Steps between C-alpha positions, in 0.01 A plus 500: 500500500813289468819684578746557219803277553728735307505766774489276806806525722497140621329168452451179694518158335606144573846420369779250546753692713863436588775680689693752290814297570336172397507351850223265599218345305257708292174570681159566349347790695312825466752767407489879459669682212554854379368584155571489218632146497510256212180308431516122533466452123767759406847402387756597767766542231313799360530709815795725573783328685756756616771241561664529160484880526676488834778275369642761261742642752850365453659395827848529349428848370377633833799348679754652261331841515407584858194722501545871558164598646429815696196467727409869527150423631637303795480775761587491866367769734691815587632535852218729614221338298375287789472811718277668240295181454435471874408867522255489207356166618404657832298756305357305208485128586117471469509673162783271379297196599200636312713561188660152529859625534574465873687168477696599189616828657607324820689246290711775341710545817670160453817432302544189285861410421556423134582157367538600136629162381201317644251742343669483160522121501132466585418762234658266244196276556258780408273455199378836359222331302330366814642740764608206711814323618545161338669265744559126446216424743246737344402860444492764773475878504465810713125551538269777612462307825878525547472876448245509781696271733856619437447860391182585687342648187130496417348328197185709541434865435532741211768460232832685542420709191187649659504881445454743786147615581404841364491677834690801625669327797655223288622744238656730760681207662637389163624851420677525837673166447609600149632832631701325772642265243591789271685678780724195549562471126626860497767425760853388418383136506280572195243242612240429765734292713324267745732590786439871449125435471494322837709776659256762369176335617585264789314617816450837335135515599410657168163436337633256241744304720288185474480519120875572486568197721290273277665642187842405633379154606350433156809629317752308705335169587195443279567651155874579483485477119262799493737714704836434338823507690425592864244767418133569569305441180213698352298187419453400863364836620134430403520158667637657818215752508240224452650291781524800733126547452437137600427378147601138453731443200575152359878511542549121492434451126705810412805384699469146366487638146838668545646179645373289207634755252849509650518122546436467126765765427749320722424166337549648152827656613621157606377340179658758268811559713443874543800649678310713756146559621327726752203360690255751650237271653515431878686171467543462874153345478636241254781403735261475795267288284789263423599475865140436604441231237846335507592470870822316412623801301429764761641603837339435834226766533444728794215406733189694403359711779126554531380759249825524304484485118636197320817679385613525864596131483782585258620831641880516485540121500825381349460315172619137503825405335391281210799406286303365204168679468417317176524163670315618811206633297486190280491264798259692725174380349427272795506787748304751290206641698196537279311685772635748754219529753671675793461855377371791704264636235159496665308440178701184429487393865121537511449319171650156563361293785565160650246343263404553138190703422279636224413868525204650316568792268258791533476836330665660804812296571711554807864595447633157595310305236537763230876515558524123473296505179739745337805303613383176335343642181676537165528868408720781374683713756521876453812683616623856473672445166425144387242219492583137581303175477414307814449121485425354846340191342852384410608502868178388672687310773629831637140576602427154642314390186565192289685532169383389157649577160458878455337632188676770299341844541519779241384852588355711224549787457829547680660810643185696590512591872130583521389168351760312706377660821136427420594135449698493826223663708201324340250341740551140607263280302528186715203428723738360763874500559687202645746585777743216586612441855834627623649152523366359173770350277426551132552238230507486123291300257664192357483649152677815625768282656551313172487823298768657717718188486483492120586867458843596372624632833429199719682270260811691601431525870755230582754679285422835662542354846815308408704734289645674804666199670760416236778609739420221745612138471244235399288390793556814710232765553562853381623750756217706645504798730260673733178312566564278201792354695243325718402300195854398407720544809872467442657167597854356501624351176396140457192516719137527389313827556347552845142547396164340556386498139628220281534622142623358172834668561556297818429180314796576277710599801429187697595270210835641379577175318264605221693669218440878479226571251335158538186439704493194727339194350138471607312174476143424599396234743313210338124508498462875455370680195708741296314820578727804543600605849382835632791747471625634833535867580858621516679818587808471281684227318836476332556496125489165323675428175272276301675215323286317247469138601231239520548475876501872580228759521511875433521699822141622490374145450733368768362747756153368431619156613631617836317531831576765764549398863485706814703411808316606816707667769607223744471733796131555443369212289619154601324181589486361850825307457691802373475393137505775238204508261542558127180619333405558141434857387332419172196305390562132559506330159372155427844373410808453720832646390821311575846643431732218399793442732369721776342217700826308514698802621246587767463138611876438523551827684217417741651162579846652550376727781236270646221738410149426391362601162162395372304588189125490524331641192603866470606540865853439625630490857864536598647464849704791626777537751829675567785382275857531631760661273705184419185300432369772272828502308486122463144522377599757240778276375263204473246712320763625257593142415137403454438807285804419288364152438159640420660752264685228315181297465298804397754612239494157358123525472519834316745376241 
């Protein structure tokens, strides 16, 4: 009997694939996608594109009204918490492993320093309709797999709303916990304070110490919204009793639900300029997710010792000093890590191998494959007090899968936790599941690439990445800090940036004779066709004021005419005679681009110093050597004269 496509998690088909950044030539190969994706005969314009939804936030508004957000769910451990954790671990480690909470409890002893500005700026990219961040380079989100890797939570087990069994022992334990809570409420504090709770039960040796420990852990680190302000909540008591009995509870979807809910609240606060907002979800996981995915935005992590949870990498590390978070986020697409494969979670570690594989699905799945199936399948997530939609097919590259245009999914009916859980925990209908290798680099279909380019957001990507460098003179890169400074290191005035990547911005810098706002004239060598040149990838470019003229092009069109170059480090990549090699970063087009006036300047300068310059196709070689100070000054003067002449000629051409 043929399997129903509608409920299949993934599919394999031959497609024309390309890098998500557009680098390289499209390749026809067998690709693997997460369902539901758009059929080949469907109109891509009819599917939901979250770009326009994400563009509602006003940059000016958020700058004029700094956000006032209180992250109440961002909890750091008490001074004596680690002592209690170590004590209880010595008694109950096997049971914690059985219940799937060992790694998450051990991760609660680490402190993550807040970078509120970074979290809020990334939250501006959140789309509540798709529960995903919408960046210029594509969609990304916090997934169930991230909950396993970063939080140590399980995607398997019973739902968090599971009632207690009707047995005497469970009921007696619940009554004792409620009585202890009531005693604290009757004190002068008038509430079940977490500090007083730990003082009452820590190393007490009483019958319910384990349940009391788990109740505090759940209230403080897992579901702070259910406990209120620094208290032990009633809602977590049944969960604590289940876990203490070794019953596995699916905490991952419940925690992720609270994160999705509060990201949407935060985004709406930004959009509607609400004066203040309290966030109860554990947003330290959001900050760690950002640091893991955007290495340029995070600090240097701690070395991870054998057996330590993932959060140990970020324990007490000092946040980087990023002066312009907006600019840093907008220009970090190149360094975004779609897959973070160095986690300590054993299920994830055992899943991905050195080679791809197909695993058969049987009626009795092992935990590894079943966990993976839930991570990559569209579903509704059930939390303690809300239900959120989960769309991994929109971010397939985060699982090592290829990306096609995602189909819009509508759940009906909505808001029923029982139906939502049944949908989440339904059996896997695929006969086999494809598991990509650890090192596989995902791609997108060519139609996805075109669909994303034509969406409202990507038309403004250049603007988004440029609107922060208006304080810098034309031709100079924007000031960057932290790890981003490695991209644009500071240099003395009048000298080109010290960097290996040649970008459009450097083209403007190296030819100052061109009037600000005008692109250099580009002509094509005879004998070549007029096909467009492949656009290069760039990190940031300056603003261009478009002046209507028959000889000028709009900035976006001008960028399409340029070619990026990469200068290889002379200390490591030179020819036998010490000659520096200049190689092309982009696809070599069929036509040759010549910038008018440049050849004469280079040739005259080469003759003046007795150097050797040769042009052979797209490769250029330039002799190198030490230049004395007086000679360098003389060269600069000669170049200034030549540039002045070129400027006069060029201005005459523009008029």
